[in-house]
C-alpha positions in Angstrom: 24.9 -11.7 9.0 26.2 -15.9 9.5 23.6 -16.5 12.4 20.5 -14.7 10.1 22.1 -16.7 7.1 21.4 -19.9 9.6 18.1 -18.7 9.9 17.1 -18.8 6.9 18.5 -21.8 5.7 16.8 -23.1 8.6 12.8 -21.7 7.3 13.9 -22.9 3.6 15.2 -26.5 4.9 10.8 -27.1 5.3 10.8 -26.3 1.6 8.2 -28.3 -1.0 6.3 -27.5 -3.7 3.2 -27.0 -1.4 4.9 -24.4 0.8 6.3 -22.8 -2.0 2.7 -22.2 -3.6 1.5 -21.4 -0.5 4.4 -18.7 0.5 3.9 -17.1 -3.4 0.8 -16.7 -2.5 1.2 -15.2 0.7 3.6 -12.6 -0.3 1.2 -11.2 -2.8 -0.7 -10.0 0.4 2.2 -7.3 0.7 2.0 -6.2 -3.2 0.4 -3.0 -4.5 -2.3 -4.9 -6.4 -3.5 -6.3 -3.3 -3.2 -2.7 -1.5 -5.0 -1.1 -4.1 -7.9 -3.6 -4.3 -8.8 -3.5 -0.7 -8.3 0.5 0.0 -10.5 1.1 -3.4 -13.3 -1.5 -2.0 -13.2 0.1 1.1 -13.6 3.7 -0.6 -16.2 2.9 -3.4 -18.2 0.8 -1.6 -18.2 0.7 2.3 -17.1 3.4 4.4 -14.8 6.3 3.0 -13.4 7.5 5.8 -11.3 4.0 6.4 -10.3 3.6 2.9 -9.0 7.6 3.4 -7.1 6.2 6.1 -5.9 3.0 4.7 -4.4 5.0 1.8 -2.4 7.8 4.0 -0.8 4.7 6.1 0.0 2.3 3.3 1.5 5.3 1.1 2.9 6.9 3.7 4.8 3.5 4.8 5.9 2.8 1.6 7.5 6.1 1.0 9.2 5.9 4.6 10.6 2.4 3.7 11.8 3.3 0.6 14.0 6.3 2.4 14.8 3.8 4.9 16.3 1.7 2.5 18.0 3.9 0.7 19.9 5.2 3.7 20.6 1.9 5.5 21.5 0.4 2.0 22.0 -3.4 3.2 22.2 -6.2 0.8 19.5 -8.6 0.1 20.4 -12.5 0.7 19.9 -13.0 -2.5 23.2 -14.9 -4.3 24.3 -16.4 -0.6 25.3 -19.9 -1.2 22.8 -22.5 0.3 19.7 -19.5 0.0 17.2 -19.8 -2.7 15.6 -17.1 -3.9 12.4 -16.7 -5.5 9.7 -14.4 -7.1 13.1 -11.8 -8.0 10.7 -9.5 -9.6 9.0 -8.0 -6.5 12.6 -8.2 -5.1 14.0 -4.9 -6.1 16.3 -2.0 -4.2 17.9 -2.4 -0.7 16.6 -5.2 2.0 16.0 -3.3 4.9 13.3 -3.1 6.0 10.9 -5.2 3.9 8.5 -3.6 1.9 5.8 -6.3 2.1 6.5 -6.6 5.4 5.6 -3.1 6.8 3.0 -2.0 3.9 1.0 -5.5 5.3 1.7 -4.8 9.3 0.4 -0.9 8.4 -2.6 -2.5 6.3 -3.4 -4.9 9.1 -2.7 -2.7 12.1 -5.0 -0.1 10.3 -8.1 -2.3 9.8 -7.6 -3.6 13.2 -8.1 -0.6 14.5 -10.9 0.4 12.4 -13.0 -2.5 12.8 -12.7 -3.5 16.7 -13.4 -7.2 15.8 -11.7 -9.7 17.9 -11.4 -12.9 15.0 -9.7 -9.7 12.7 -7.2 -9.2 15.7 -6.3 -12.9 14.9 -6.5 -12.6 11.4 -4.4 -8.9 10.7 -1.3 -11.0 13.4 -1.2 -14.1 11.3 -1.3 -11.8 8.3 1.3 -9.7 9.0 3.2 -12.2 10.3 2.9 -14.7 7.6 4.4 -12.2 4.4 7.0 -11.5 6.9 7.8 -15.4 6.8 7.0 -15.3 3.3 9.9 -13.2 2.4 12.4 -15.4 4.4 11.1 -18.7 3.3 11.5 -17.0 -0.6 15.0 -16.0 0.0 14.4 -12.0 -0.8 14.8 -11.2 2.9 16.9 -11.3 6.3 15.3 -11.7 9.5 16.6 -8.2 10.8 14.5 -7.0 7.7 11.3 -8.8 8.5 11.3 -7.3 12.5 12.3 -4.1 11.2 9.2 -4.0 9.2 6.6 -5.1 11.3 8.1 -2.4 14.4 8.6 0.3 11.4 5.1 -0.6 9.7 3.4 0.1 13.2 5.0 2.8 14.4 3.9 4.6 10.6 0.4 3.3 11.0 -0.5 5.0 14.3 1.2 8.0 13.6 0.0 8.5 10.5 -3.5 7.6 11.7 -2.9 10.4 15.1 -2.5 13.1 12.3 -5.0 12.1 9.4 -7.8 12.2 13.2 -6.1 15.3 14.4 -6.9 17.3 10.7 -10.6 15.5 11.0 -11.2 17.2 14.1 -10.1 20.4 13.1 -12.2 20.1 9.6 -9.3 20.8 7.3 -7.7 18.5 5.1 -5.2 20.6 4.3 -3.3 19.5 7.6 -2.3 16.4 6.4 0.5 18.4 4.2 2.5 17.6 7.8 2.4 14.1 6.1 2.8 15.1 2.2 5.0 18.0 1.9 7.7 16.5 3.4 7.6 13.4 1.7 7.7 15.7 -1.5 10.4 17.8 -1.0 12.2 14.5 -0.7 11.9 13.6 -4.0 15.0 15.8 -4.6 16.8 13.0 -2.5 15.7 9.7 -2.8 15.6 10.0 -7.1 13.9 5.7 -7.3 11.0 4.8 -9.0 9.2 3.2 -6.1 9.1 6.5 -4.1 8.0 8.6 -7.1 5.5 6.4 -7.3 4.2 6.5 -3.9 4.7 10.0 -3.4 2.8 10.7 -6.9 0.2 8.9 -5.4 0.4 10.3 -2.0 0.6 13.8 -3.2 -2.7 13.0 -5.5 -4.8 11.5 -2.6 -4.0 14.5 -0.6 -5.6 16.9 -3.5 -8.0 14.3 -3.9 -8.9 14.7 -0.5 -9.4 17.7 -0.5 -11.5 18.5 -3.6 -13.8 15.5 -2.8 -14.5 17.2 0.6 -15.3 20.4 -0.3 -17.0 20.0 -3.8 -18.1 16.2 -4.1 -19.0 15.0 -0.9 -19.0 10.8 -2.6 -21.2 8.7 -0.4 -20.6 4.5 0.0 -24.4 3.3 0.1 -25.9 1.7 -2.5 -27.8 -1.7 -3.9 -25.3 -4.3 -4.2 -25.6 -4.8 -7.9 -24.7 -0.8 -8.6 -22.1 -2.0 -5.8 -20.4 -4.2 -8.2 -21.0 -2.3 -11.0 -18.9 0.7 -9.3 -16.7 -1.9 -8.7 -16.2 -2.5 -12.4 -15.8 0.3 -13.8 -13.2 1.9 -10.8 -11.0 -1.2 -11.2 -11.3 -1.2 -15.1 -10.2 2.6 -14.9 -7.4 1.4 -12.3 -6.5 -1.1 -14.8 -5.8 1.2 -18.2 -4.3 3.6 -16.2 -1.5 1.7 -14.8 -0.8 -0.4 -17.7 -1.9 1.7 -21.1 -0.3 4.8 -19.9 2.8 3.0 -19.3 3.3 2.6 -22.6 2.2 6.2 -23.9 4.0 7.6 -21.6 8.1 7.8 -21.5 9.9 5.5 -19.0 11.6 7.3 -16.4 10.6 8.1 -12.9 8.6 11.3 -13.6 6.2 9.5 -15.8 5.9 7.0 -13.1 4.9 9.9 -10.5 2.5 10.9 -13.3 1.1 8.1 -13.2 0.4 7.1 -10.1 -0.8 10.1 -9.2 -3.6 9.9 -12.2 -4.4 6.8 -10.1 -4.8 8.6 -6.9 -6.8 10.5 -8.5 -9.2 8.2 -10.2 -9.6 6.7 -6.8 -10.9 9.9 -5.0 -12.5 12.6 -7.6 -12.8 10.8 -11.2 -14.4 7.4 -10.8 -17.3 9.6 -7.8 -17.7 11.5 -10.4 -18.5 8.9 -12.9 -20.4 7.1 -10.5 -22.6 9.8 -10.0 -23.2 10.7 -13.7 -24.1 6.8 -13.7 -26.4 7.5 -11.4 -25.3 5.0 -9.1 -24.2 6.4 -6.5 -27.6 5.5 -4.8 -27.7 7.9 -1.6 -26.6 10.8 -3.2 -29.9 10.9 -5.3 -32.3 9.9 -2.5 
């Protein structure tokens, strides 16, 4: 622990207002709003299959991250002498592994696997490393947390993509229950808001995937102005569900599960049906 503490102090020895602002921005690449934006834009506008993969990888990785944190119970470096910690509202729960690092690693690794562009390999590796560095610079994670997040994020990505591709080859999205059902069972053992949010969204994503695959067959193609309209409608719906429903429902983990489940259904089922009703799913009409 003394060695890790000295590493954090060394990283923070370079602290200055410019780096403070830079790493505040970088760390947002590991937060929910960024992931929701990326997943939704892929699903609604560019490539539905990649959107599904990103969502399953991100949510499964997030759930596993919370499970490991609750088992290991490593305290954060917050409050240690000589450590300045900031952006504390993003540092709830235990420390190992870093959730920001793990989830950003899962996101970038998935995109690298799917896009297969040399320039994106560099961008993806740089992105996940910078997110990990930002968590140490901001004084909310130990170096071991970041290393764990990187390794577990890559392993989660490879595992989930293999399961996803297997279910795709079999033509049966119900097989993704191999990922989802164990997470649902673990709701009985991991009684935290973060875990319930992840599993709520993951459960809805699974059901939405089954429903969409069998009954909707949403097509992403459309003219540019229709794509923009999709994003406006889609994101407004997500914001209303995420923020407005929080004020309507009681503040507990069951409400969190329901709210995030509704967000998952909005992305996969409800919004595509609205796009189709408004004739912005152009390829469907041709």
